[in-house]
DRENVEX-875622 format. One record per residue (C-alpha): x negated, y, z. Coordinates in steps of 0.5 Angstrom, whole numbers, padded with zeros to 4 digits, always signed. Layout:
BEGIN
XYZ ...
***
This chain:
BEGIN
-0048+0025-0013 -0051+0018-0016 -0055+0020-0022 -0062+0019-0025 -0065+0021-0031 -0068+0017-0036 -0073+0019-0042 -0074+0015-0048 -0079+0017-0054 -0080+0011-0058 -0079+0012-0066 -0074+0009-0070 -0079+0003-0072 -0081+0002-0065 -0073+0002-0063 -0072-0003-0068 -0078-0008-0066 -0076-0007-0059 -0069-0010-0061 -0071-0015-0066 -0076-0018-0060 -0073-0017-0054 -0065-0017-0055 -0065-0023-0059 -0059-0021-0063 -0057-0025-0069 -0054-0022-0075 -0047-0024-0076 -0046-0027-0083 -0040-0031-0084 -0043-0034-0090 -0049-0037-0086 -0047-0041-0080 -0054-0042-0078 -0055-0035-0077 -0049-0034-0072 -0050-0032-0065 -0053-0036-0060 -0057-0032-0055 -0063-0035-0052 -0068-0033-0046 -0075-0032-0046 -0079-0034-0040 -0085-0029-0041 -0083-0022-0040 -0087-0015-0040 -0085-0008-0038 -0083-0003-0042 -0086+0004-0041 -0081+0009-0040 -0080+0015-0035 -0075+0015-0030 -0073+0021-0025 -0069+0018-0020 -0064+0022-0016 -0060+0017-0013 -0058+0010-0012 -0053+0010-0019 -0056+0005-0024 -0054+0001-0029 -0056-0005-0033 -0062-0004-0038 -0066-0008-0042 -0073-0007-0038 -0077-0012-0041 -0080-0013-0048 -0081-0020-0051 -0088-0021-0053 -0086-0025-0059 -0087-0021-0065 -0082-0019-0070 -0084-0024-0075 -0084-0029-0069 -0077-0027-0066 -0074-0028-0073 -0077-0035-0074 -0075-0037-0067 -0068-0035-0068 -0067-0038-0075 -0069-0045-0072 -0064-0044-0067 -0057-0046-0070 -0051-0045-0065 -0048-0051-0067 -0043-0055-0062 -0048-0059-0059 -0052-0053-0056 -0045-0050-0054 -0044-0056-0051 -0050-0056-0047 -0049-0049-0045 -0042-0051-0042 -0045-0057-0038 -0050-0052-0035 -0045-0047-0033 -0041-0053-0030 -0047-0055-0026 -0051-0049-0024 -0045-0044-0024 -0040-0048-0021 -0033-0045-0018 -0031-0052-0017 -0033-0059-0014 -0038-0063-0018 -0034-0069-0018 -0029-0068-0024 -0029-0064-0031 -0022-0062-0031 -0019-0056-0035 -0020-0050-0030 -0027-0052-0029 -0028-0053-0036 -0025-0046-0038 -0029-0042-0033 -0035-0046-0035 -0033-0044-0043 -0032-0037-0041 -0039-0036-0037 -0042-0039-0043 -0039-0034-0048 -0040-0029-0043 -0048-0030-0043 -0047-0028-0051 -0043-0022-0049 -0048-0019-0044 -0054-0020-0048 -0050-0016-0054 -0047-0011-0048 -0054-0010-0046 -0057-0008-0052 -0051-0004-0054 -0052+0000-0048 -0059+0001-0048 -0059+0003-0056 -0054+0008-0054 -0058+0011-0048 -0064+0012-0053 -0060+0015-0059 -0056+0020-0054 -0051+0021-0059 -0044+0023-0057 -0040+0018-0054 -0032+0018-0053 -0029+0016-0046 -0022+0013-0046 -0019+0014-0039 -0012+0010-0038 -0008+0007-0032 -0007+0001-0036 -0011-0004-0040 -0006-0010-0042 -0012-0014-0045 -0009-0021-0045 -0013-0027-0045 -0020-0026-0047 -0023-0033-0049 -0020-0034-0055 -0021-0027-0057 -0028-0027-0055 -0030-0033-0059 -0026-0031-0065 -0030-0024-0065 -0036-0028-0065 -0034-0032-0070 -0035-0039-0066 -0028-0041-0065 -0030-0048-0069 -0036-0049-0066 -0033-0048-0059 -0027-0053-0061 -0032-0058-0063 -0036-0057-0057 -0030-0058-0052 -0028-0064-0056 -0034-0067-0055 -0033-0066-0048 -0026-0069-0047 -0022-0063-0048 -0018-0059-0053 -0020-0051-0054 -0013-0049-0054 -0011-0053-0047 -0018-0050-0044 -0016-0043-0047 -0009-0044-0044 -0012-0044-0037 -0014-0037-0037 -0009-0032-0033 -0007-0026-0037 -0011-0020-0033 -0006-0016-0030 -0008-0009-0031 -0002-0006-0035 +0005-0007-0036 +0007-0005-0043 +0006-0001-0049 +0001+0004-0046 -0004-0001-0044 -0003-0006-0050 -0005+0000-0054 -0011+0002-0050 -0014-0005-0051 -0013-0005-0058 -0016+0001-0058 -0022-0002-0055 -0022-0007-0060 -0022-0003-0066 -0028+0002-0062 -0032-0004-0062 -0031-0007-0069 -0032+0000-0072 -0038+0001-0068 -0036+0007-0065 -0040+0009-0058 -0034+0009-0053 -0032+0006-0046 -0026+0005-0043 -0025+0007-0036 -0019+0004-0031 -0017+0001-0024 -0018-0006-0022 -0011-0008-0020 -0012-0014-0015 -0004-0016-0016 -0002-0012-0022 +0005-0010-0023 +0008-0016-0021 +0010-0023-0023 +0017-0024-0025 +0021-0030-0023 +0028-0031-0026 +0033-0034-0021 +0041-0034-0020 +0040-0027-0017 +0036-0024-0023 +0029-0021-0023 +0025-0023-0017 +0018-0020-0016 +0012-0023-0013 +0004-0021-0013 +0000-0023-0019 -0005-0028-0018 -0010-0027-0023 -0016-0026-0019 -0015-0031-0014 -0020-0036-0017 -0024-0030-0020 -0025-0027-0027 -0031-0030-0031 -0031-0024-0035 -0032-0018-0030 -0039-0016-0027 -0039-0013-0021 -0044-0007-0021 -0046-0006-0013 -0051-0001-0015 -0046+0003-0019 -0041+0007-0014 -0039+0014-0013 -0036+0017-0007 -0028+0019-0007 -0025+0024-0002 -0018+0026+0000 -0015+0031+0005 -0020+0035+0009 -0020+0043+0008 -0024+0048+0004 -0029+0053+0007 -0033+0058+0004 -0040+0058+0006 -0045+0063+0007 -0047+0063+0000 -0040+0065-0002 -0039+0058-0005 -0033+0054-0004 -0034+0047+0000 -0029+0041+0001 -0031+0038+0008 -0028+0033+0013 -0022+0028+0011 -0022+0021+0009 -0028+0018+0005 -0028+0012+0001 -0033+0009-0005 -0031+0007-0012 -0035+0001-0014 -0036-0001-0022 -0033-0008-0025 -0035-0008-0032 -0032-0012-0037 -0035-0013-0044 -0031-0012-0050 -0034-0015-0057 -0033-0012-0064 -0031-0017-0069 -0037-0019-0074 -0041-0014-0071 -0047-0014-0065 -0043-0008-0062 -0040-0010-0055 -0038-0004-0051 -0035-0003-0044 -0029-0003-0040 -0031+0000-0033 -0026-0002-0028 -0026+0001-0021 -0025-0002-0014 -0024+0002-0008 -0027+0000-0001 -0031+0003+0005 -0038+0001+0008 -0038-0004+0013 -0040+0001+0018 -0033+0004+0018 -0030-0002+0021 -0029-0001+0028 -0032-0006+0032 -0031-0003+0039 -0023-0003+0037 -0023-0010+0034 -0026-0013+0041 -0021-0009+0045 -0016-0013+0041 -0014-0007+0037 -0015-0011+0030 -0010-0007+0026 -0014+0000+0028 -0021-0003+0027 -0019-0005+0020 -0015+0001+0018 -0020+0005+0014 -0022-0001+0010 -0014-0003+0009 -0013+0005+0007 -0019+0004+0002 -0017-0003-0001 -0010-0001-0002 -0011+0004-0007 -0013-0002-0012 -0008-0007-0010 -0002-0006-0015 +0000-0002-0021 +0005+0003-0020 +0007+0003-0013 +0014+0005-0011 +0014+0012-0010 +0021+0013-0007 +0017+0014+0000 +0012+0020+0001 +0007+0014+0003 +0008+0011-0004 +0007+0018-0008 +0001+0019-0004 -0002+0012-0006 +0000+0014-0013 -0004+0020-0013 -0010+0017-0010 -0010+0012-0015 -0010+0017-0021 -0015+0022-0017 -0020+0015-0016 -0020+0014-0023 -0021+0021-0025 -0026+0022-0020 -0030+0016-0021 -0030+0016-0028 -0032+0023-0029 -0038+0022-0024 -0040+0016-0028 -0040+0020-0034 -0044+0026-0032 -0049+0022-0029 -0050+0019-0035 -0050+0025-0039 -0056+0028-0034 -0060+0021-0034 -0060+0022-0042 -0062+0029-0042 -0068+0028-0037 -0070+0034-0035 -0067+0038-0040 -0060+0039-0038 -0056+0044-0042 -0049+0044-0039 -0046+0048-0045 -0048+0042-0049 -0044+0037-0045 -0038+0037-0050 -0043+0036-0055 -0045+0029-0052 -0038+0027-0048 -0031+0027-0051 -0026+0025-0045 -0019+0022-0048 -0013+0022-0043 -0008+0017-0044 -0002+0020-0042 -0001+0024-0036 -0004+0020-0031 -0011+0022-0032 -0009+0029-0031 -0013+0031-0025 -0019+0030-0030 -0019+0037-0031 -0019+0040-0024 -0024+0035-0022 -0029+0036-0028 -0028+0044-0026 -0030+0042-0019 -0036+0038-0020 -0039+0043-0025 -0037+0049-0020 -0038+0047-0013 -0044+0041-0015 -0047+0044-0021 -0047+0051-0020 -0044+0053-0026 -0039+0060-0026 -0032+0059-0027 -0032+0062-0034 -0038+0057-0036 -0034+0051-0033 -0027+0052-0036 -0030+0053-0043 -0034+0046-0042 -0027+0043-0039 -0023+0045-0045 -0028+0043-0050 -0029+0036-0047 -0022+0034-0045 -0016+0032-0050 -0009+0029-0048 -0005+0024-0051 +0003+0025-0050 +0007+0018-0050 +0014+0020-0048 +0019+0025-0048 +0023+0023-0042 +0023+0028-0037 +0021+0023-0031 +0015+0021-0035 +0012+0028-0036 +0009+0028-0029 +0011+0033-0023 +0007+0033-0016 +0010+0036-0010 +0005+0042-0009 +0005+0041-0001 +0003+0034-0002 -0002+0035-0007 -0005+0041-0003 -0005+0036+0003 -0009+0031-0001 -0013+0035-0005 -0014+0042-0003 -0020+0044-0007 -0016+0042-0013 -0010+0046-0012 -0014+0052-0011 -0017+0050-0018 -0010+0049-0021 -0008+0056-0018 -0013+0059-0022 -0012+0056-0028 -0005+0057-0028 -0006+0065-0026 -0011+0065-0032 -0005+0062-0036 +0000+0067-0034 -0005+0073-0036 -0006+0069-0043 +0002+0069-0044 +0003+0076-0042 -0003+0078-0047 +0000+0074-0052 +0008+0076-0052 +0007+0083-0048 +0012+0086-0044 +0017+0090-0048 +0022+0084-0048 +0022+0082-0041 +0027+0077-0041 +0023+0073-0047 +0017+0074-0043 +0020+0071-0037 +0023+0065-0041 +0016+0063-0043 +0013+0064-0036 +0018+0059-0033 +0017+0054-0039 +0010+0054-0039 +0007+0055-0032 +0003+0049-0029 +0006+0051-0022 +0014+0051-0022 +0018+0055-0017 +0012+0060-0015 +0012+0067-0015 +0008+0071-0020 +0001+0073-0019 +0001+0080-0016 -0003+0082-0022 +0003+0081-0026 +0009+0081-0021 +0010+0089-0022 +0012+0088-0029 +0019+0084-0027 +0020+0089-0021 +0027+0092-0022 +0030+0098-0019 +0034+0098-0013 +0041+0099-0014 +0044+0106-0011 +0048+0104-0004 +0052+0109-0001 +0049+0111+0006 +0056+0111+0009 +0059+0104+0008 +0057+0097+0006 +0062+0091+0004 +0063+0085+0007 +0066+0079+0003 +0072+0076+0007 +0077+0070+0004 +0083+0075+0004 +0081+0082+0002 +0075+0086+0002 +0074+0090+0008 +0071+0097+0008 +0066+0098+0015 +0064+0104+0016 +0057+0105+0020 +0061+0109+0025 +0063+0102+0028 +0059+0097+0031 +0055+0093+0026 +0058+0086+0026 +0052+0083+0022 +0046+0080+0024 +0040+0076+0020 +0039+0069+0020 +0033+0065+0020 +0032+0066+0013 +0033+0074+0013 +0039+0074+0010 +0045+0078+0013 +0051+0074+0015 +0057+0077+0018 +0059+0076+0025 +0066+0075+0028 +0069+0081+0031 +0071+0081+0038 +0078+0078+0040 +0083+0084+0039 +0078+0089+0036 +0081+0088+0029 +0088+0088+0031 +0091+0091+0024 +0088+0084+0020 +0092+0078+0021 +0088+0071+0020 +0082+0074+0018 +0077+0069+0016 +0070+0072+0015 +0065+0068+0010 +0058+0066+0013 +0054+0065+0007 +0050+0059+0007 +0042+0059+0007 +0040+0059-0001 +0037+0053-0003 +0030+0054-0004 +0027+0049-0010 +0021+0045-0008 +0014+0048-0011 +0011+0043-0016 +0005+0042-0020 +0007+0040-0028 +0002+0035-0030 +0004+0035-0037 +0003+0043-0038 -0004+0042-0034 -0006+0037-0040 -0004+0042-0045 -0007+0048-0042 -0014+0044-0040 -0015+0040-0047 -0017+0042-0054 -0012+0037-0057 -0005+0034-0056 -0003+0029-0060 +0003+0025-0061 +0003+0018-0063 +0008+0017-0069 +0010+0022-0074 +0017+0024-0071 +0015+0024-0064 +0009+0029-0066 +0015+0033-0069 +0019+0033-0062 +0013+0034-0058 +0012+0041-0062 +0019+0043-0063 +0022+0041-0056 +0017+0038-0051 +0012+0043-0052 +0015+0048-0056 +0012+0054-0053 +0005+0052-0052 +0006+0050-0060 +0007+0057-0061 +0002+0060-0057 -0004+0054-0059 -0001+0051-0066 -0008+0049-0067 -0008+0044-0061 -0003+0039-0064 -0004+0033-0068 -0001+0027-0070 -0004+0020-0069 +0001+0014-0070 -0001+0008-0066 -0004+0002-0069 -0005-0005-0066 -0011-0010-0068 -0010-0014-0073 -0015-0019-0070 -0011-0021-0064 -0004-0020-0067 -0005-0024-0074 -0012-0027-0075 -0012-0030-0068 -0005-0031-0066 -0002-0033-0072 -0007-0038-0076 -0002-0041-0081 -0001-0034-0083 -0008-0032-0083 -0010-0038-0088 -0004-0036-0093 -0006-0029-0093 -0014-0030-0094 -0012-0035-0100 -0007-0031-0103 -0011-0024-0103 -0018-0029-0104 -0022-0026-0098 -0022-0025-0091 -0024-0018-0091 -0016-0016-0090 -0018-0017-0082 -0023-0011-0083 -0019-0007-0088 -0012-0008-0088 -0010-0005-0094 -0012-0011-0097 -0005-0014-0094 -0002-0010-0100 -0004-0015-0105 +0001-0019-0102 +0007-0015-0106 +0005-0018-0113 +0006-0025-0110 +0013-0024-0106 +0017-0027-0111 +0012-0033-0112 +0016-0040-0110 +0009-0043-0108 +0008-0037-0103 +0015-0037-0101 +0014-0045-0099 +0008-0044-0096 +0010-0038-0092 +0017-0041-0090 +0013-0047-0087 +0008-0043-0083 +0014-0039-0080 +0017-0046-0078 +0011-0049-0075 +0010-0043-0071 +0018-0044-0069 +0016-0051-0067 +0011-0049-0062 +0016-0043-0059 +0021-0049-0058 +0017-0053-0054 +0015-0047-0050 +0022-0044-0049 +0024-0051-0046 +0018-0051-0041 +0019-0044-0039 +0027-0044-0038 +0029-0051-0039 +0033-0049-0045 +0033-0053-0052 +0034-0049-0058 +0033-0051-0066 +0027-0049-0070 +0032-0048-0076 +0036-0042-0072 +0034-0035-0073 +0030-0033-0068 +0032-0026-0066 +0027-0023-0061 +0027-0016-0056 +0021-0016-0052 +0019-0010-0048 +0020-0006-0042 +0027-0006-0039 +0029+0001-0039 +0036+0004-0041 +0033+0008-0047 +0031+0001-0050 +0038-0001-0050 +0037-0008-0048 +0044-0007-0046 +0046-0005-0053 +0043-0012-0056 +0047-0016-0050 +0053-0013-0051 +0053-0015-0059 +0052-0022-0057 +0058-0022-0052 +0062-0019-0058 +0059-0025-0063 +0061-0030-0057 +0068-0027-0056 +0069-0028-0063 +0066-0035-0064 +0071-0037-0058 +0077-0034-0062 +0075-0038-0068 +0076-0046-0070 +0069-0050-0071 +0069-0049-0078 +0071-0042-0078 +0065-0041-0074 +0060-0044-0078 +0062-0041-0084 +0062-0034-0081 +0055-0034-0077 +0048-0037-0078 +0045-0040-0072 +0041-0035-0067 +0037-0036-0061 +0037-0029-0058 +0031-0028-0054 +0029-0023-0049 +0023-0021-0045 +0020-0016-0041 +0020-0013-0034 +0024-0008-0030 +0021-0004-0025 +0022-0006-0018 +0025+0000-0016 +0029+0001-0022 +0036-0002-0020 +0040-0001-0027 +0034-0004-0031 +0035-0010-0026 +0042-0010-0027 +0041-0011-0034 +0036-0017-0033 +0042-0020-0029 +0047-0019-0034 +0043-0022-0040 +0041-0028-0035 +0049-0029-0033 +0051-0029-0041 +0046-0034-0043 +0048-0039-0037 +0055-0038-0040 +0053-0039-0047 +0048-0044-0047 +0052-0049-0043 +0059-0048-0048 +0059-0054-0052 +0064-0051-0057 +0058-0046-0059 +0053-0051-0059 +0046-0049-0063 +0050-0044-0066 +0048-0039-0061 +0043-0039-0055 +0041-0033-0050 +0034-0034-0047 +0031-0029-0042 +0023-0031-0042 +0021-0030-0035 +0014-0026-0034 +0013-0023-0041 +0006-0022-0042 +0001-0021-0048 +0000-0029-0048 +0007-0030-0049 +0008-0025-0054 +0002-0028-0058 +0007-0034-0058 +0013-0031-0060 +0012-0026-0065 +0009-0031-0070 +0015-0035-0069 +0020-0029-0070 +0025-0028-0076 +0029-0021-0073 +0026-0017-0068 +0030-0011-0065 +0027-0004-0064 +0034-0001-0062 +0032+0005-0057 +0036+0012-0057 +0033+0016-0063 +0028+0021-0061 +0027+0017-0054 +0021+0012-0056 +0015+0016-0057 +0012+0010-0062 +0012+0003-0060 +0007-0002-0062 +0011-0009-0061 +0015-0006-0068 +0008-0006-0071 +0006-0013-0069 +0012-0016-0071 +0012-0013-0078 +0005-0016-0079 +0007-0023-0077 +0013-0022-0083 +0018-0021-0078 +0024-0017-0081 +0027-0011-0076 +0033-0008-0074 +0033-0001-0071 +0034+0006-0071 +0030+0012-0074 +0026+0012-0067 +0018+0012-0066 +0014+0009-0071 +0020+0005-0074 +0021+0011-0079 +0014+0010-0081 +0015+0002-0082 +0021+0003-0086 +0018+0008-0090 +0012+0003-0091 +0015-0004-0092 +0021-0001-0096 +0028+0001-0094 +0031-0005-0097 +0027-0009-0092 +0029-0006-0086 +0036-0006-0082 +0038+0001-0080 +0043+0003-0076 +0045+0009-0071 +0045+0016-0070 +0039+0020-0072 +0035+0024-0067 +0037+0031-0069 +0044+0029-0068 +0043+0026-0061 +0044+0033-0057 +0051+0034-0061 +0053+0028-0059 +0052+0028-0052 +0055+0035-0052 +0061+0032-0055 +0061+0027-0050 +0061+0032-0044 +0067+0036-0047 +0071+0030-0047 +0072+0029-0055 +0068+0022-0055 +0073+0016-0057 +0070+0010-0056 +0071+0004-0061 +0076-0001-0059 +0071-0007-0060 +0066-0003-0055 +0072-0003-0050 +0074-0010-0052 +0067-0012-0050 +0067-0008-0043 +0074-0012-0042 +0071-0018-0043 +0066-0018-0038 +0070-0015-0033 +0075-0021-0034 +0069-0025-0030 +0067-0029-0037 +0060-0029-0034 +0061-0031-0027 +0063-0027-0021 +0058-0022-0020 +0061-0015-0020 +0058-0011-0026 +0062-0005-0025 +0056-0001-0024 +0053-0003-0030 +0059-0002-0034 +0061+0005-0031 +0054+0008-0033 +0057+0007-0040 +0064+0011-0038 +0066+0018-0036 +0064+0024-0040 +0059+0027-0035 +0055+0026-0029 +0049+0023-0026 +0049+0015-0028 +0055+0015-0032 +0057+0018-0039 +0053+0013-0043 +0047+0018-0044 +0043+0013-0048 +0049+0013-0053 +0050+0005-0053 +0058+0006-0054 +0057+0011-0060 +0052+0006-0064 +0055+0000-0062 +0060+0000-0068 +0054+0001-0073 +0050-0004-0069 +0055-0010-0070 +0056-0008-0077 +0049-0008-0079 +0048-0015-0075 +0053-0018-0080 +0049-0015-0086 +0043-0019-0082 +0047-0026-0082 +0048-0025-0090 +0041-0024-0091 +0039-0030-0087 +0043-0034-0091 +0039-0033-0097 +0033-0036-0095 +0029-0034-0102 +0031-0026-0100 +0029-0027-0093 +0022-0030-0094 +0021-0024-0099 +0023-0019-0094 +0018-0022-0089 +0013-0022-0094 +0014-0015-0096 +0014-0013-0088 +0007-0016-0088 +0004-0013-0094 +0007-0006-0092 +0004-0006-0085 -0003-0004-0087 -0002+0003-0084 -0001+0000-0077 -0008-0002-0076 -0011+0001-0070 -0018+0001-0074 -0014+0007-0078 -0012+0010-0071 -0019+0010-0068 -0022+0013-0075 -0017+0019-0074 -0019+0020-0067 -0026+0020-0068 -0026+0025-0074 -0020+0029-0071 -0021+0030-0064 -0027+0026-0061 -0032+0028-0067 -0036+0022-0066 -0039+0017-0071 -0040+0010-0072 -0047+0007-0069 -0049+0000-0072 -0054-0003-0068 -0061-0005-0072 
***
């Protein structure tokens, strides 16, 4: 394993002197622009004496030099250096010339972006190195956040904003002939995520750095992301993301930080009695680091992404020269494709294998890296029982579940610990965040597939499962075997498995006495008694079951037309590994991400586990960073908040947003608020015209639903409501339409997974409805429907500040939390929604009168589905009217029977309106009428908008991270000197 040991013995004063002289960190002080960050290099270096015990090639960037300048000298140098526009411009020119990615003749926008980003990265790297070095020396407990997604968005504006250099960079670029906003727009969004899971992870990194918590993120470096979405006449089309086509100026490849990853092979027992995983397919994971700066702090933490490859020696040169080019590149291709795309289609065995390879690569490489760091910081005093006191691993959903058996494997097989020791360490180190109640998202893997790909891990999982079985039996005893059997069926990690032999005898039932002289054979017309005196007319099939054999012709003359029933072989359910159960068993904490979600987790999803280990279960309501989601994406609103609260402290302490409540009726604030909203809408109008070709007016209500396309998120309910509105408009005169309806621009955005057919039908339907309505001259600007292609973080940063109404209308009890609802609230957007996820808490915080509520509640859903299955549901006539209107061809010739059919029938897969669109439709359209009424009264609407921002303080990710740090990770902030 790639590890090394590092010792540091400097005392606190020496540490401070080292950082003051060597790292050249500038204190962040918003009142003194001359003291802002610009980090210089020295040309004279001396080595710092340290002790190293190198075990292998794994290494990481360290500050291995000491500046000879004294502490006082350093202060003098730094105080004389001002990060003004001129010095920044010089840095940008330097990178344009000496770290070029473009030809030297012109300084156009793409080149300007890369040179600017490289200039900013210089500053980040110096702080990153200092942060890393300080953590190495202090050897405090550190948290590691493992996630399959990190939806970062653009980094340039966020980085210079956190460094408080936005003004200086804007002026520098202006002097170089460019506009900062235009330069920043050249940056593609990093294609490392898709939805709320990845965006949450990125918000967490921002808060961890800002609050000075020692932490890193770990993920995979996807070359082609999920996909880039195109909207055509046929609906959604997917093409590969190109975010790395020109390279990323933010990432730093660490060629000396790599770890071996193994697949397949077999497990053998050595002469020493240990288990060895040998043979198979070997690749390596190479680290790419992305610095994550905090706001107004020197702390810069790390997002480490893994890329997969094989050594050059694995290229089969002989095969290539023999013309077998594909075979020659097979090893490299198999390794590289692991990090090609996020969530590859898993409809095939190959797709499932690739997904499992991705998950294991993330877990194995990250844990090897974490363990190497623990060993290095421990020097020669490694005490494995202290590992949980130095390391906290958080699994963001079930994707990193293999951390549990992988940590066990490393500790037992490679570090020589006993099972008991390793299991104790693992359970104290790892924690799990649940993000869903959907059964399909609580991952299950084929046991057969996993055993083939990860044979050693399956052995470990079997042992964990057996230990769990014994604990369940010990807890519940054997007096009520039916109850015990139910508990085991629900809680076991291994599904459809026989019980371990040690407890199987508990469930052995006595055989029923059978008369020795007779046996019965079931037939279609009657039961025939066959004595043993007759020839035995049964035989065993391939599964060992007894089946009847037709008698010889004439043998049973007394029975006419006798039809013997041959029993079908029993369907044997597949053996599965339940990853969510393994997460709960193998971790010390399980948390939901909103109050209502956490209650559902305890009462329904993991109720049996909650009864066994109630102390494990917690709630950690999600949050979003106010830096990106107000301060940087909405400058007009940010200025107003600062003016009326009298300080910029709200960016770090969102509790101050509540001070806006006292001014909600102030006419001057309302005028400023309305002007800020309109300026954001004017920007959105230009964007929508550029991206879709549709023209809209900024004075219309901007009604927005932007999120992953899924049936439970109910974009279908939204578009059905729009169809109903459109149909009613068409039945009115122009004067009647104007009197009844306020102008609306209904905006959708989000991606449907490439293999999710029904979601793609929804996208197609939305675009068809838009194409019809937007070209209807009778309707004009009174109603527009726009689907924004390729929705991402950068699009969100533009649309959310422009929003008037946002739709969070999922079926109650199915959305874990949501985070876009929090971003909309922060930006003064009023919400229409169900009591689902964080909507419940948002409504409590902003006030019931400032939230448009509709729909069934979570506790009613099961009963409503039962009512539907029993044929008792009677759909609203308005809902039926919409379906008939769609089927009439009003929106084109496309056949929507499969889409509408999902809303019909009483039971069955893919029908019976599982997500209760029809049930909630009447409530929804009636609620939308209240929205129209409120929007007409602009004073009332603006007050509601102000109170939404004022009530959003709880939903800062800073609050969430403080709770994780205190209640789960047990880490403390560590501020650099």
